[in-house]
Backbone as a ProteinNet text record, in pm:
[ID]
protein_1_A
[PRIMARY]
MSLFLNDVRHSYALTEVLGGVSLALAPGGVVALVGPSGCGKTTLLHLCAGLLDLQEGRLDNAFANPALMFQQPRLLPWQTTADNIALGLRAQGMARAAARERAHAMGAVLGLDFEALAAYPHQLSGGMQSRAALARALVLEPDLLLMDEPFAALDIGLKAQLHRLLLRHQAEKGTAVLMITHDLMEAVRLADTVLVMAAGPGRIVHRHTPPGPALARTDAMVYRDTAELLRVPVVRAAFGLDAVPDEADCQTDECAATLPPAEARVLPLQLAPQPGMAGEAAPTPRRMRCG
[TERTIARY]
1667.4	1612.2	1585.7	1599.3	1563.4	1565.3	1515	1541.3	1611.6	1721.6	1822.3	1843.3	1832.9	1863.9	1971.7	2069	2183.5	2184.3	2164.5	2206.1	2122.5	2001.6	1945.2	1899.9	1932.2	1905.7	1838.8	1743.4	1667.9	1631.9	1641.3	1600.1	1519.4	1431.2	1350.6	1403.7	1481.4	1537	1629.4	1621.4	1682.9	1639.5	1522.8	1466.4	1504.6	1565.6	1607.4	1493.7	1436.3	1321.1	1352.8	1461.6	1497.8	1650.6	1686	1799.9	1912.1	1887.4	1976.3	1890.4	1817.9	1740.4	1803	1794.7	1851.2	1740.5	1731.2	1630.5	1668.1	1607.2	1638.4	1489.2	1454.1	1324.5	1365.4	1331.6	1380.5	1259.9	1274.8	1157.2	1048.2	913.4	800.7	785.9	888.9	856.2	764.4	722.3	629.1	679	725.9	773.6	680.3	638.4	555.6	632.7	642.6	703.7	575.9	587	501.3	552.4	482.5	515.6	424.4	440	356.8	372.5	258.4	290.2	403.8	464.7	575.1	701.2	706.8	831.4	904	848.1	912.6	879	771	728	698.6	618.1	598.7	713	793.8	918.7	1012.9	1018.7	1095.4	1038	903.3	842.1	849.8	856.7	863.7	1018.7	1097.9	1247.9	1242.9	1175.6	1193.7	1124.4	1013.9	946.7	1011.1	1112.3	1186.7	1123.8	1036.2	963.6	1046.6	1136.9	1222.3	1370.9	1458.6	1590.2	1671.8	1765.7	1838.6	1939.7	1958.2	2015.5	2156.9	2139.5	2252.1	2221.5	2323	2318.8	2311.1	2258	2266.9	2123.1	2061.7	1941	1952.2	1917.9	1942.4	1803.7	1730.4	1606.3	1639.6	1643	1655.2	1547	1420	1285.8	1264.1	1214.4	1192.1	1064.5	967.9	829.7	759.1	800.6	728	603.3	523.5	399.6	355.2	296.7	286.6	135.2	82.2	-51.5	-68	-130.3	-102.8	-231.9	-205.3	-306.1	-461.3	-472.6	-593.9	-613.5	-739.6	-738.8	-701.2	-695	-667.1	-702.6	-848.4	-903.7	-934.2	-909.6	-944.9	-1109.6	-1159.4	-1297.7	-1369.7	-1301.2	-1354.4	-1352.3	-1297.2	-1276.1	-1374.8	-1412	-1478.1	-1384.4	-1444.1	-1364.2	-1277	-1321.3	-1247.8	-1137.3	-1178.5	-1060.9	-951.4	-996.2	-899	-813.4	-860.2	-789.1	-679	-729.9	-647.3	-542.3	-535.9	-456.6	-315.9	-263.5	-118.5	-86	-192.6	-161.8	-163.5	-252.9	-243.4	-114.5	-65	55.7	173.5	181.3	262.6	237.5	136.6	123.8	41	-50.3	-135.9	-254.4	-301	-435.2	-549	-635.8	-740.2	-832.7	-867.5	-955.1	-892.6	-773.4	-680.2	-676.3	-636	-633.1	-755.5	-867.1	-1014.8	-1045.8	-1006.9	-1036.4	-948.3	-830.6	-743.8	-804.3	-857.2	-909.7	-1037.2	-1122.8	-1245.4	-1213.4	-1107.5	-1061.9	-1022.2	-943.7	-880.1	-988.6	-1071.6	-1182.4	-1270.6	-1301.7	-1388.5	-1317.5	-1184.2	-1112.5	-1130	-1126.6	-1136.3	-1288	-1381.1	-1513.5	-1581.3	-1549.2	-1604.6	-1693.3	-1829.7	-1897.3	-1912	-1995.9	-1986.5	-2034.5	-2142.8	-2203.7	-2096.3	-2023.1	-1920.3	-1808.8	-1786.2	-1671.9	-1711.7	-1848.2	-1888.4	-1905.2	-1901.7	-1946.8	-1819.3	-1853	-1741.4	-1713.4	-1595.4	-1549.7	-1651	-1714	-1810.8	-1944	-1956.6	-2053.3	-2035.4	-1912.8	-1860.1	-1856.7	-1871.7	-1832.4	-1683.3	-1656.8	-1500.4	-1442.4	-1516.9	-1464.1	-1430	-1535.3	-1506.4	-1400.1	-1382.5	-1274.4	-1136.2	-1122.5	-999.7	-977	-1086.4	-1079.5	-1028	-1059.7	-1028	-884.9	-829.2	-697.5	-609.5	-666.2	-575.3	-556.6	-691.4	-684.4	-591.8	-595.1	-505.6	-364.4	-325.4	-183.8	-146.9	-251.6	-229.4	-230.1	-307.3	-312.4	-191.5	-101.3	26.5	129.1	69.2	150	289.9	301.2	429.2	508.5	646.9	714.6	732.5	712	728.2	616.3	530.1	430.8	439.6	454.9	467.5	334.6	293.5	162	172.4	102.6	126.8	-13.4	-32.8	-160.1	-280.3	-281	-398.7	-537.5	-533	-668.6	-700.8	-635.1	-662.4	-805.1	-858.7	-996.9	-1109.2	-1073.3	-1189.1	-1232.3	-1360.7	-1403.3	-1355.2	-1384.5	-1302.9	-1341.1	-1472	-1508.8	-1449.4	-1444.6	-1386.9	-1240.7	-1178	-1036	-991.7	-1072.4	-1036.3	-1066.7	-1156.5	-1189.9	-1058.7	-1014.2	-893.9	-766.4	-753.3	-650.8	-625.5	-738.9	-744.2	-713.2	-781.4	-751	-603.8	-546.9	-389.8	-316.7	-339.6	-261.5	-271.7	-400.3	-408	-313.4	-338	-279.7	-118.7	-74.4	64.2	139.8	26.5	87.3	100.5	-3.8	-6	104.7	122.4	212.2	345	376.9	511.4	550.4	463.7	500.8	554.2	651.2	723.3	641.3	613.2	530	616.9	615.8	668.5	554.4	491.9	388.4	415.1	353	360.7	206.1	219.4	82.5	132.7	22.6	37	-43.7	-88.7	-180.3	-99.2	-54.6	23.9	-44.2	-169.5	-246.8	-248	-259.7	-272.1	-125.8	-17.7	122.4	145.7	94.2	107.2	36.3	-90.8	-170.1	-111.2	-48.9	-11.2	137.4	238	363.7	437	554.7	651.8	739	776.1	863.2	790.5	791.1	749.6	855	891.5	988.7	917.7	949.1	886.7	956.1	920.4	989.9	943.7	1054.4	1023.5	1073.1	1014.2	1031.3	1143.4	1187.6	1276.7	1431.8	1482	1446.4	1382.9	1329.9	1271.9	1376.2	1360.6	1471.6	1400.5	1457.5	1403.7	1444.5	1356.4	1395.6	1365.4	1295.5	1245.3	1224.9	1256.3	1215.5	1138.7	1038.2	964.1	896.6	886.3	853.3	726.8	613.1	490.1	491.3	413.2	420.9	343.3	413.2	354.9	330.2	273.9	242.1	121.1	118.8	14.7	-134.2	-139.9	-271.3	-320.2	-240.1	-272.1	-289.9	-282.4	-291.8	-435.2	-488	-613.1	-626.9	-753.9	-772	-724.1	-721.9	-678.4	-497.8	-463.9	-302.7	-264.6	-343.6	-299.4	-312.3	-428.6	-440.5	-332.4	-301.5	-198.7	-59.3	-24.3	105.4	109.4	-5.6	3.1	18.9	-51.2	-39.1	95.3	159.6	296	386.1	365.3	454.8	435.4	317.3	287.9	339.9	397.3	476.2	624	648.2	808	855	924.2	948.8	971.5	1066	1102.1	971.8	888.3	765.2	681.7	652.9	569.8	617.4	741	807.9	793.9	803.8	796.8	641.5	550.3	400.3	380.1	448.2	443.9	347.3	341.2	271.3	341.8	280.5	329.9	394.8	499.5	555.5	467.7	471	407.4	479.9	448.6	516.9	524.3	632.1	649.9	574.4	472.3	395.8	484.2	582.8	660.2	721.6	743.6	803	703.6	566.4	459.4	401.7	421.2	386.7	291	282.4	200.3	57.2	-27.8	-160.3	-151.1	-70.4	-35.1	-0.5	107	141.7	49.7	-17.6	-137.7	-226.8	-282.5	-379.7	-346.9	-223	-171.8	-176.7	-204.4	-203.8	-345.9	-357.4	-496.7	-551.7	-681.1	-749.3	-677.5	-681.2	-633.1	-683.1	-810.3	-879.4	-834.2	-802.3	-732.7	-612.9	-530	-393.9	-399.2	-492.1	-501.1	-551.7	-660	-704	-682	-574.7	-508.3	-590.8	-664.7	-728.9	-873.8	-929.5	-1061.9	-1067.7	-1155.3	-1186.2	-1279.3	-1246.1	-1335.4	-1412.1	-1539.3	-1640.5	-1584.9	-1610.5	-1566.7	-1664.7	-1623.5	-1726	-1810.6	-1934.7	-2006.1	-2055.9	-2035.5	-2084	-2256.1	-2306.8	-2468	-2507.6	-2587.5	-2665.9	-2566.3	-2458.9	-2361.3	-2335.7	-2329.5	-2285.1	-2121.8	-2086.1	-1947.8	-1911.4	-1776.9	-1745.3	-1695.8	-1712.3	-1669.6	-1532.2	-1457.1	-1309.9	-1271.8	-1162.4	-1113.3	-973.5	-946.7	-799.9	-745.3	-634.1	-563.1	-456.1	-437.6	-332.4	-214.8	-101.4	20.2	106.4	175.2	275.9	221.3
1628.5	1527.2	1407	1301	1173.2	1057	947.1	812.5	712.3	659.5	569.6	453.4	339.5	207.6	154.8	64.3	12.2	-127	-241.9	-386.8	-387.1	-365.1	-368.4	-506.4	-571.3	-701.7	-696.8	-787.4	-806.7	-947.9	-991.4	-1123.8	-1119.8	-1216.3	-1239.3	-1382.5	-1379.4	-1503.5	-1561	-1665.9	-1739.7	-1730.9	-1655.3	-1643.9	-1500.8	-1522.4	-1382.3	-1341.3	-1230.8	-1195.4	-1095.7	-1011.8	-921.2	-968.3	-988	-1057.2	-946	-830.1	-722.7	-637.4	-534.7	-446.2	-322.3	-259.8	-139	-54.8	46.9	151.6	293.9	400.2	527.7	600.5	689.6	769.9	924.5	995.2	1128.3	1221.5	1339.4	1427.9	1428.8	1405.9	1422.4	1289.5	1197.2	1055.6	959.5	867.3	761.3	630.5	570	427.6	325	208.2	112.5	-9.9	-78.6	-213	-328	-408.3	-508.1	-656.5	-731.3	-861.6	-945.9	-1082.6	-1181.3	-1163.6	-1227.7	-1220.6	-1289.2	-1234.4	-1287.7	-1242.6	-1164.1	-1125.4	-999	-965.7	-850.7	-713.8	-688.7	-579	-467	-523.5	-431.4	-424.5	-525.6	-513.7	-384.8	-380.9	-283.3	-148.7	-136.4	-13.9	36.9	-55.8	-17.6	13.1	-36.1	16.2	150.3	185.2	330.6	418.5	371	469.3	490	392.5	401	303.4	231.1	145.6	14.5	-21.6	-129	-56.9	-131.7	-96.8	-152.9	-99.4	-158.6	-244.3	-370	-452.2	-460.9	-463.1	-473.3	-368.9	-335.4	-235.3	-85	4.9	139.7	201.2	285	331	473.5	578.1	729.9	774.7	832	914.7	1070.4	1142.7	1278	1361.3	1294.6	1373.7	1401.4	1543.3	1601.6	1581.5	1527.4	1524	1407.9	1277.5	1166.2	1137.9	1063.7	1013.1	877	795.6	648.9	627.8	551.2	522	358.7	315.4	173.5	86.9	-25.5	-109.6	-98.8	-93.8	-79.1	73.4	127.5	277.3	312.4	220.3	240.3	379.1	391.8	497.3	512.3	599	574.8	589.9	468.4	463.9	573.5	614.9	735.2	855.3	881.9	1013.9	1011.6	1152	1171	1180.5	1157.4	1149.6	1270.9	1402.3	1502	1516.3	1460.2	1445.3	1356.1	1238.4	1142.3	1192.7	1277	1341.6	1429.4	1501.5	1588.7	1560.3	1420.1	1357	1403.3	1390.8	1425	1563	1657.9	1792.3	1828.4	1767.8	1782.1	1724.4	1630.5	1577.2	1664.7	1749.4	1835.2	1971.8	1987.6	2088.4	2208.2	2171.8	2253	2275.1	2387.4	2408.6	2338.5	2292	2206.4	2257.6	2399.1	2458.4	2476	2500.6	2528.3	2382.7	2294.3	2155.6	2075	2116.8	2078.6	2153.6	2269.4	2350.9	2300.8	2258.2	2198.3	2049.6	1977.4	1842.9	1852.7	1957.4	1961.8	2010.9	2091.9	2124.6	2007.3	1925.5	1809.3	1710.5	1694.8	1595.9	1627.7	1766	1793.6	1777.6	1795.9	1761.2	1617.6	1517.2	1390.3	1332.3	1422.7	1382.5	1333.7	1408.8	1365.7	1485.5	1481.9	1585.5	1618.8	1714.5	1760.8	1638.2	1565.6	1456.6	1355.7	1314	1219.1	1265.3	1378.9	1420.8	1438	1452.3	1451.5	1306.1	1208.7	1068.8	998.2	882.7	802.5	682.6	621.5	535.5	425.5	373.1	260.6	303	439.9	474.8	498	484.8	523.1	377.9	398.9	274.4	257	139.1	116.1	208.1	255.5	349.3	487.5	526.7	654.9	642.5	525.2	514.3	524.3	457.3	487.7	629.9	697.7	830.5	908.9	874	953.7	920.7	801.5	759.5	840	837.1	922.5	1068.4	1105.2	1262.5	1292.7	1210.8	1200.6	1205.5	1150.2	1149.1	1265	1329.5	1411.3	1547.5	1566.6	1685	1730.7	1646.9	1672.5	1736.5	1750.4	1788.3	1726	1603.5	1519.1	1541.6	1551.5	1556.7	1400.7	1307.2	1162.6	1091.2	1024.9	947.3	793.3	714.3	575.9	514.5	419.2	341.1	194.8	140.5	-13.5	-68.7	-99	-156.8	-75.5	55.4	112.5	108.5	71.4	37.9	-110.5	-197.8	-328.1	-396.6	-336.2	-388.3	-320.2	-212.6	-139.9	-204.6	-186.4	-227.2	-143.4	-181.6	-109.1	33.6	60.4	206.1	296	261.1	333.9	357.3	249.2	239.5	336.6	325.9	436.2	579.7	609.5	736.7	792.3	701	733.3	762.5	677.2	663.9	811.4	872	1004.9	1105.3	1092.4	1197.4	1197	1087.1	1067.8	1133.9	1098.6	1152.4	1299.4	1350.7	1505.5	1583.6	1524.9	1567.3	1566	1454.7	1435.2	1524.8	1528.2	1621.7	1769.9	1822.6	1945.8	1982.9	1909.8	1918.3	1868.4	1787	1729.2	1620.3	1552.7	1463.7	1345.5	1287.4	1162.5	1057	950.2	843.7	705.3	624	500.2	393.5	327.6	230.6	92.2	21.6	-130.5	-185.8	-289.1	-344.8	-482.6	-569	-697.8	-689.7	-574.2	-558.1	-476.4	-548.5	-505.9	-387.9	-393.7	-283.9	-176	-175.8	-47.2	10.7	-78.8	-15.6	57.2	-21.2	46.2	187.7	184.4	311.6	435	414.3	517.5	553.3	456.3	486.1	528.4	598.6	610.1	515.8	454.4	341	212	95.2	-34.9	-110.8	-146.4	-256	-368.2	-482	-615.9	-699.9	-745.6	-818.3	-979.9	-1067.3	-1203	-1244.2	-1350	-1395.2	-1494.9	-1532.6	-1632.8	-1607.9	-1502	-1399.8	-1293.4	-1186.7	-1078.4	-998.2	-961.3	-912.7	-849.1	-725.8	-679.5	-741.1	-798.7	-878.6	-826.8	-712	-645.1	-498.8	-396.6	-273.8	-221.4	-162.1	-141.2	14.5	98.8	226.8	227	262	271.6	396.6	397.2	515	636.8	751.8	882.1	928	1039.4	1081.1	1001.8	977.7	886	946.7	1082.4	1118	1107.8	1104.6	1088.6	959.4	843.3	704.5	654.9	624.2	582.6	433.8	385.8	236.7	153.4	177.5	101	96.2	215.5	194.2	122.6	132.4	66.8	-98.7	-135.9	-268	-323.6	-257	-305.1	-310.5	-212.1	-202.3	-326.8	-355.6	-443.6	-590.8	-592.3	-730.8	-754	-653.2	-651.6	-689.8	-620.8	-660.8	-815.7	-863.5	-1009.7	-1098.3	-1052	-1156.9	-1157.9	-1072.3	-1081.7	-1198.2	-1307.7	-1424.3	-1412.7	-1314.5	-1312.4	-1260.7	-1171.4	-1123.9	-1243.9	-1314.6	-1429.5	-1533.9	-1565.9	-1644.6	-1594	-1467.1	-1402.2	-1422	-1432.6	-1455.9	-1600.8	-1690.1	-1838.8	-1862.1	-1796.2	-1792.4	-1893.3	-1972.9	-2049	-1956.2	-2001.3	-1932.7	-1917.8	-1805.2	-1804	-1814.8	-1907	-1918.7	-1788.3	-1784.3	-1658.9	-1689.2	-1604.5	-1619.4	-1623.7	-1542.1	-1544.2	-1682	-1764.4	-1906.1	-1999.3	-1962	-2052.8	-2086.1	-2192.3	-2233.7	-2351.8	-2421.9	-2543.9	-2524	-2611.2	-2609.7	-2638.6	-2731.3	-2764.3	-2649.4	-2574.9	-2465.4	-2344.9	-2339.5	-2220.1	-2247.8	-2372	-2416.4	-2371.5	-2346.7	-2299.9	-2160.2	-2080.7	-1930.9	-1880.3	-1786.8	-1730.2	-1662.9	-1624.8	-1554.5	-1420.9	-1343.9	-1224.8	-1106.4	-1114.8	-1010.6	-1051.3	-1179.6	-1201	-1150.1	-1156.8	-1093.8	-944.8	-883.1	-741.6	-700.6	-768.5	-748.7	-865.1	-869.3	-1005.5	-1015.9	-932.5	-943.7	-974.1	-990.8	-1024.7	-1182.3	-1224.1	-1369.2	-1432.3	-1524.3	-1591.5	-1689.8	-1705	-1810.6	-1935	-2011.1	-2144.4	-2252.3	-2357.4	-2450.3	-2509.2	-2533.4	-2591.6	-2500.7	-2374.9	-2270	-2267.4	-2229.6	-2239.1	-2143.5	-2156.1	-2074.9	-2048.2	-2112.5	-2088.9	-2201	-2194	-2327.6	-2326.6	-2431.4	-2462.4	-2365.8	-2307.2	-2234.1	-2315.2	-2272.3	-2354.5	-2352.8	-2441.5	-2434.2	-2353.1	-2285.1	-2192.1	-2220.8	-2214	-2246.8	-2092.9	-2081.6	-1954.9	-1974.8	-1875	-1875	-1782.2	-1841.8	-1750.1	-1732.3	-1619.3	-1584	-1511.6
338	416.7	325.4	387.4	323.6	415.8	370	429.6	373.2	427.5	358.1	432	381.5	442.1	355.9	423.7	346	434.8	369.7	417.9	554.3	575.7	702.3	731.2	844.3	879.7	1001.2	1018	1166.3	1184.2	1303.9	1343.3	1478.7	1490.8	1602.4	1645.9	1771.5	1825.5	1716.8	1658.3	1557.8	1421.9	1411.2	1277.6	1224.1	1099.9	1023.4	943.2	962.6	908.3	794.1	805.1	718.6	676	535.6	508.5	418.3	445.7	393.9	303.9	361.6	260.5	247.9	128.4	110.5	16.1	50.4	-10.7	23.6	-63.6	-40.4	-78.1	11.2	-18.5	-17.3	-123.1	-131.3	-75.4	-39.2	-6.9	-125.3	-93	-194.1	-278	-248.5	-321.9	-238.6	-343.9	-273.3	-304.7	-221.4	-240.5	-167.4	-251.1	-200.8	-187.9	-79.7	-44.1	-53.9	-158.2	-169.2	-157.1	-98.3	-92.9	-23.9	-16.6	44.9	206.4	280	408.7	480.2	572	618.8	566.7	478.3	416.8	482.2	602	694.3	649.5	587.7	544.4	670.9	759.5	893.7	972.7	987.8	1061.7	1006.8	867.6	813.4	836.2	821.6	844.2	998.5	1092.1	1229.9	1245.6	1188.9	1209.3	1157.9	1048.6	985	1072.1	1150.3	1252.2	1366	1394	1548.9	1633.5	1612.4	1686.6	1728.1	1662.1	1673.8	1668.5	1748.7	1750.5	1619.8	1559.9	1444.3	1495.8	1441.8	1486.9	1388.4	1248.2	1164.8	1048.6	986.4	855.2	911.6	816.4	843.3	800.5	893	869.5	908.8	812.5	821.5	793.5	894.6	876.1	900.3	780.7	823.7	815.2	805	782.4	946.5	952.4	1075.5	1147.7	1069.6	1131.3	1071.3	1100.5	1044.1	1121.1	1049.4	1104.5	1060.3	1151.4	1122.9	1109.2	1035.1	1003.6	1014.4	1112	1117.3	1041.5	1029.6	949	1002.8	1129	1202.1	1240	1250.1	1262.4	1404.6	1514.8	1645.8	1716.3	1702.9	1743	1900.6	1985.4	2129.1	2142.6	2201.1	2212.5	2293.4	2396.7	2474.9	2424.3	2306	2242.1	2116.1	2086.2	1975.6	1864.2	1750.7	1614.5	1613.2	1636.2	1617.6	1727.8	1840.1	1947.2	1903.1	1846.1	1790.4	1686.2	1602	1505.3	1560.4	1658.1	1735.8	1810.2	1843.7	1949.7	1935.3	1813.2	1786	1814.8	1777.8	1796.9	1956.7	2026.1	2172.8	2230.2	2181.5	2224.6	2199.7	2083	2072.5	2144.9	2227	2319.6	2273.7	2146.4	2102.3	2197.9	2193.2	2297.1	2230.5	2326.9	2276	2166.6	2195.1	2094	1950.7	1949.6	1825	1754.1	1844.1	1799.1	1735.1	1799.9	1759.7	1620.8	1618.4	1476.2	1358	1393.8	1292.5	1247	1355.4	1334.3	1253.8	1266	1201.7	1053.5	1032.9	890.3	820.5	883	809.1	798.5	895.7	852	770.4	731.1	641.7	498.3	487.3	369	324.1	429.7	393.1	410.4	394.4	391.5	516.2	636	766.2	793.8	801.7	838.7	997.8	1041.8	1168.5	1246	1207.1	1280	1295.5	1203.9	1210.4	1308.6	1305.6	1380.5	1524.8	1558.9	1699.2	1744	1657.9	1703.4	1758.5	1827.5	1897.6	1795	1817.7	1707.2	1691.9	1774.5	1772.3	1676.6	1674.6	1579.8	1446.9	1413.8	1277.4	1190.3	1061.6	984.4	963.9	911.8	899.1	813.2	685.4	610.3	679.4	766.9	838.4	951.1	990.6	1097.3	1016.5	908.5	839.5	787.2	751.7	702.2	838.6	962.1	1083	1111.2	1084.3	1110.3	1032	888.6	778.9	829.3	862.2	920.8	1027.4	1120.5	1250.7	1185.4	1087.8	1039.8	961.1	882.4	791.8	854.5	977.4	1042.2	1090.1	1134.3	1168.1	1065.4	939.9	839.3	832.6	809.9	834.4	710.6	711.4	593	538.1	638.7	586.1	655.6	568	612.5	587.6	702.8	698.9	715.9	619.8	640.2	602	704.6	718.9	672	540.8	479.6	520.9	530.3	591.5	527.1	396.4	319.4	298	368.7	339.9	355	458.3	509.1	422.5	339.8	279.5	166	98.3	-26.5	-124.5	-246.9	-362.8	-382.1	-342.9	-377.7	-271.9	-140	-35.7	-45	-100.5	-118.5	-229	-318.2	-445.7	-387.8	-310.2	-255.2	-180.2	-87.7	0	-76.6	-198.5	-262.8	-325.4	-384.1	-436.3	-347.7	-227.3	-101.5	-78.5	-65	-31.6	-143.1	-243	-365.6	-381.7	-366.6	-380	-256	-147.3	-40.7	-54.3	-93.7	-122	-225	-337.9	-444	-389.7	-302.7	-273.6	-159.1	-70.1	38.6	12.5	-68.2	-105.8	2.6	69.8	171.2	97	162.2	117.7	191.3	106.9	167.2	154.8	262	239.3	293.4	206.5	241.1	207.9	295.4	266.1	227.6	147.5	108.9	35.1	33.6	-53.6	-165.6	-200	-308.7	-431.1	-522.4	-629.5	-714.7	-737.6	-809.3	-711.8	-585.8	-499.4	-511	-499.6	-515.2	-647.2	-757.7	-892.1	-904	-845.6	-849.8	-774.6	-663	-578.9	-570.9	-607.8	-597.9	-709.4	-668.6	-793.8	-817	-702.2	-715.4	-639.5	-694.8	-625.9	-600.9	-471.9	-437.4	-417.9	-479.5	-436.8	-346.3	-242.5	-147.3	-171.7	-122	-106.6	25.6	60.3	218	206.6	346.4	374.9	345.7	396.8	473.9	371.1	439.5	359.9	290.3	165	86.3	-30.9	-108.8	-218.8	-336.8	-428.6	-536	-674.6	-684.9	-802.7	-784.2	-861.4	-853.1	-988.6	-962.3	-1070.4	-1068	-1185.5	-1183.6	-1275.2	-1208	-1285.4	-1372.8	-1480.5	-1587.6	-1540.2	-1551.5	-1522.9	-1390.5	-1359.5	-1236.6	-1170.3	-1031.8	-985.4	-1002.3	-1003.2	-1026.9	-1174.1	-1261	-1401.7	-1448.1	-1362	-1404.5	-1410.7	-1512.5	-1529.2	-1484	-1463.1	-1426.8	-1528.1	-1656.7	-1779.9	-1766.3	-1731.7	-1715.1	-1592	-1498.4	-1375.1	-1395.8	-1461.7	-1490.8	-1581.2	-1698.5	-1777	-1713.7	-1628.9	-1567.7	-1459	-1400	-1303	-1364.2	-1485	-1556.7	-1607.5	-1641.6	-1696.8	-1580	-1457.6	-1363	-1286.6	-1316.8	-1280.3	-1357.3	-1469.7	-1559.7	-1542	-1454.4	-1422.6	-1328.9	-1372.4	-1303	-1153	-1113.2	-977.7	-896	-939.7	-884.9	-861.8	-967.3	-949.2	-851.6	-853.5	-757.1	-619.7	-595.7	-457.2	-391.3	-482	-435.2	-459.9	-490.5	-513.3	-630.8	-722	-836.1	-943.4	-1036.6	-1141.4	-1239.8	-1302.3	-1410	-1525.2	-1597.8	-1705.6	-1823.2	-1937.1	-2053.3	-2142.3	-2225.5	-2320.5	-2435.7	-2459.2	-2583.7	-2709.8	-2704.9	-2847.2	-2867.1	-2768.9	-2790.5	-2773.9	-2770.3	-2744.9	-2884.5	-2955.8	-3092.2	-3099.8	-2994.7	-3003.9	-2929.5	-2952	-2899.5	-2764.5	-2724.2	-2584	-2501	-2546.9	-2486.9	-2479.9	-2599.7	-2610.2	-2496.4	-2475.4	-2380.1	-2235.8	-2215.1	-2077.4	-2036.9	-2168	-2148.3	-2107.7	-2013	-1990.2	-2107.1	-2099.7	-2208	-2216.5	-2339.2	-2341.7	-2246.7	-2219.1	-2116.1	-1989.3	-1956.2	-1809.5	-1799.2	-1926.7	-1902	-1888.6	-1938.5	-1925.4	-1791.7	-1727.1	-1601.7	-1515.7	-1472.9	-1392.5	-1266.4	-1195.3	-1079.9	-1101.5	-1227.1	-1248.6	-1253	-1159.5	-1155	-1271.8	-1348.9	-1437.6	-1360.8	-1420.7	-1353.8	-1365.3	-1251.3	-1250.8	-1295.7	-1363.5	-1390.6	-1272.4	-1287.3	-1170.5	-1077.7	-1090.7	-1014.1	-1030.2	-923	-932.1	-1019.5	-1131.6	-1195.6	-1318.2	-1346.2	-1462.4	-1522.9	-1655.2	-1728.5	-1738.7	-1757.6	-1768.1	-1897.7	-1894.6	-1997.2	-2120.6	-2240.5	-2362.1	-2374	-2393.3	-2393.5	-2504.7	-2511	-2617.7	-2632.5	-2772.4	-2816.8	-2848.7	-2791.2	-2831.3	-2930.3	-3007.3	-3115.4	-3077	-3086.4	-3029.9	-3171.3	-3139.1	-3254	-3355
[MASK]
+++++++++++++++++++++++++++++++++++++++++++++++++++++++++++++++++++++++++++++++++++++++++++++++++++++++++++++++++++++++++++++++++++++++++++++++++++++++++++++++++++++++++++++++++++++++++++++++++++++++++++++++++++++++++++++++++++++++++++++++++++++++++++++++++++++++++++++++++++++++++++++++++++

């Protein structure tokens, strides 16, 4: 079983949104598609899920039991959390009692207690709604999980919790995952392979393999690897970032002044204080030595 795409192209009217995308996902693998808004990530995922008809190219999906997790939880407001989790099982013909039992078990795995499972969506926090949506997908025991930026709206703590839950389930069950995100750090943390897309039309411009098994990656490893990925010229261009000068070739004070501080290069997502912010003094200019 596998998912295989070759030279897939897609247009909306006269606008070409995918300009020839090829990728392969083997059983148990995790591939993250990352790129700026408008590069066709969601269109590509919907093609893989069969929600859109293939226009050009080749797409073979040999997985027997795929599941899709949308960017928004999309819980039915008139159903309890448990019944929302059991929705797919009921659609497959499982008896209500058995489906609820499975839903309660999966909800417990993802940190939803009895009170949360008996509540309605409007009574849940955003994090609990995301847990319920993930539980609804995982309770089906899919061999392929398609994810459309499901953690984008969560704060950093909740996101980290769901990352760990997903990785543990994926490692235990051997589920293949194809996820899309605009967050490079999330892609590096979760995926075996990171495919960077550029827009106009959407296409894959860079392939990256993060170090080691995902469950063994520490925060420091993820920060360093993301920083290195952000130095790749085609990746920076895909996100509209300015080019970074090569430190090995940077020998002048003028060139050195254009490089970020060392700590910013290690932790690229940490924002430095800006001059003039309330309660903060302007930072003292610092000169960097290169070479």
